[in-house]
N, C-alpha and C positions, 0 to 999 in steps of 0.2 A: 485503576487504569482499565480502559476498555480493550477488548480484543476484537480486531477485525480480521477474520480468517480469509486468507487468500486461497481460493479453491482451484487455481490454474491447473495444478497437477492431477486433479480428478479428471480434467479434460485431457491432460497429457496421456493418461492411461487409456482413455477412450480412443484418442487419435492414433495411438500406436498400432491399433488394429483397424482403424477406420470403422469402429463398431458403434453400437447404440448405447453402450454402457461402459463405465459407470456414468450416471447422469449428474452433472454439476448442480442442477436444481435440487435433487434429492439430498446431496451433500449440504447445500445451503440450509435446507429445512432442519436437518439433523443438528447442524452446528448452532443454529439459533435456539433450538430446543435445549441444547447443552449449555447455553449461556453466552455464546458469541453475540456481540452487540453491533456487528457489521460484517458484511461479506464483500470481499475485494476480488476483482478479476482484472487481468491485463488483456485487453483486446489489441493484439499486435497486428502490425501491417501484414505480416506473412501468415497470420491465422494459424500458428503452429499448435495452439491448444484451444483456447476459448474461441468460439465462433459467434457470428452475429446473432444466430437464433438463441444462443445461450444468454446473451445479455437481454434480449427481448423477453425471454421466459423469466429470467431472474427479476427483471423490473416488475413483473406481475406478482411474483411470489415472495420476494424478500420483504420481511416485515420490520426489520431494524434499519440499517443503512446500507444502501448499495453504492459501492465506490468502484468506479472504472478507471484503471490506470491506462494511460494512452499517451501517444506522442502528440505534440501540438501541431498536427497537420490538418489541412482542410477536410480531408476524409473523416478523420476521427472527430473533429469538432461537429461536423454535420450529423454523425451518428449519435453523439452525445446529446445534441439539441433535439433529436428525434426521440431517443429513448428516455431522456430526462432522469438519469440516476440522481441520487441525493448528492453525490460528490464525484468529481473527476480529479484524478491526480496526474499531473503532467510529469512524464518521465522521458529520459533520453532513450533512444532505441537504435540499435545497429543490427542489420540482418545477420551478421556472423556471430553474434554473442549468444552464449548459452542462457544467460539471464542478465538482468540489468546489473551493470558493473560499477556505476558511479552516479552521482547526482547530476541533475540537469544544470548546465551552465547558463544561469539566467542572465548573467552579465553579457555573455556572447549572443544569446538568443532572446534578448529582451523584447524585441518587436513581436516575435511569434508568441511569446508567453503573454504579453499584454493583449494581443488579439484574441487568443484563446480564452483568457480570463473574461474579457469583455463580452465575447460571444456566448460563452456558457453562462455568465452571470445574467445576461439579458433573458436567458431561458429559465432562470431560477435555480441554477445549479451552482453549488459551492465548488470552489477550486482550491486544491492543494498543490504544492509543487514539491517534488522529491529532490532534495538538495543535500550536498555535502555539508558537514559541520563547519562552515566558513562564514564569518560575520558578513562579508560583502554579499554572499549569496542570499543570506537572510534578508538583508536590506533591499536587495534587488527584487526579491519576491514580494516584499511589502510594497515597493514602488510600482510593481506591475499590477497591483490590485488584488493579489491572492488573499484568500480567507485564512489559509493555513499553510504550514510547511510540514513535510515528513522528512525528518532527519535521517540520512543514510547511516545506519549502524553497521554496515558491512566492514569498514576498516576496524571498528572495535571488535566485532565478532572474529575477525581473522587475525588480529594482533597477537603475537606471542608474548608470554610472560609479562614483564613490567611495562611493555609498550601498551598493553591494554588499558592500564590506568591513565596513561596520557591521552588515549583516544576517548576514554570515558569523560575526561575533563573537557576535551574539545566539544563533545556532545552537550555537556552541561552548560558551557558558555553559550553555545548556539541556541540552546533551548531558552535560557534566560533572556537572551537578546530578542528572540522571536516573541516571547511573552510580553516583554516590555513594549514591543511595537504593536501589540494587539492582535498578533497572529495565534491561532490555535496551533498547538505543537503536538505532532504525531511522530512516531519513530518506527523504523522497520528495515529489514534486510539482514539475513544471517542470524536472527535471534532464535534461541532454542530454550529448552527447559533448564539449562544450566546457566547460560550467560544472561538471561533476561532479568535476574534479580537486581543487579545494580541499576539497570535502566528503570525499573519500577520505582526506585528511590528518588528519581529525578522528578520533583513535583510539577514542573511546567509541562511535562509530557503526559497527555491524557489518554493516548491510544497507542497500542502496539499493533502493527500490521505484520502478521506472521503466517507463513504458508508452508514451506517445505518441511520444516521440523515437525509440524503437527500432522501433516499428511503422511510423512514417513512413519511416525509413531502409530498413526491410525491403521497402517497396513499390518501392524502387529497386534494392537490391542483394541482396535475399533475406533471409529471417528467420534462417537459420543464420549467415550472415556478420554480420548486424547484431547478433545476440546475442554472438557470439564477440568482436567488436570492443569491445562495452561491457564484457564480462567482463574482457578484457585491461586496460582502463582502470581497473577497480575493483581489480584485483590488482596494479597497478603500484606 
């Protein structure tokens, strides 16, 4: 399983002081050297962490896969078409949220998703959609023309005790359904060094998108070591 490292919180530290460091581009280079096979950033409408200049610099530097998470808005679609990342991941976005709290409702926002997929696809950009582990959302993503889905693992990561097994089963069913429909299957949200092992065993899932846990560990042991340890878990 591949690791795509979300480096948003490197920028969070920088923006806390409106400073010049730490530099997300430097973190991306270290992560790739340590074995990450992708770099993810979320360019939010409020620019609370990642800034436009970050994605411009990352596009020049990232040697693996640059994935930009974004809302399906005209502003973000235009930026994506200009920057041309390898992939965009369409996510829901609310100004008052601390972080993304659920999958994008493709059934409700189908027109916006189809427009974003078509516009980005025309620019040669792969499109993934961040969705909850619900069959209808998988089907709607396929119908909208998406290349991939990223299954929201947040409910699994947050579930207590025996409920976690039920959430894992839902993820497995959604992953199988997506693979059967020709979608690449990714997963992310709330994954860490402990709970990622059962996700690794789900063969349809080929990539894990992990950020907070790795950056938090990096604050204690360094980014190179934190990335290498997660890569080893995903390859085990």
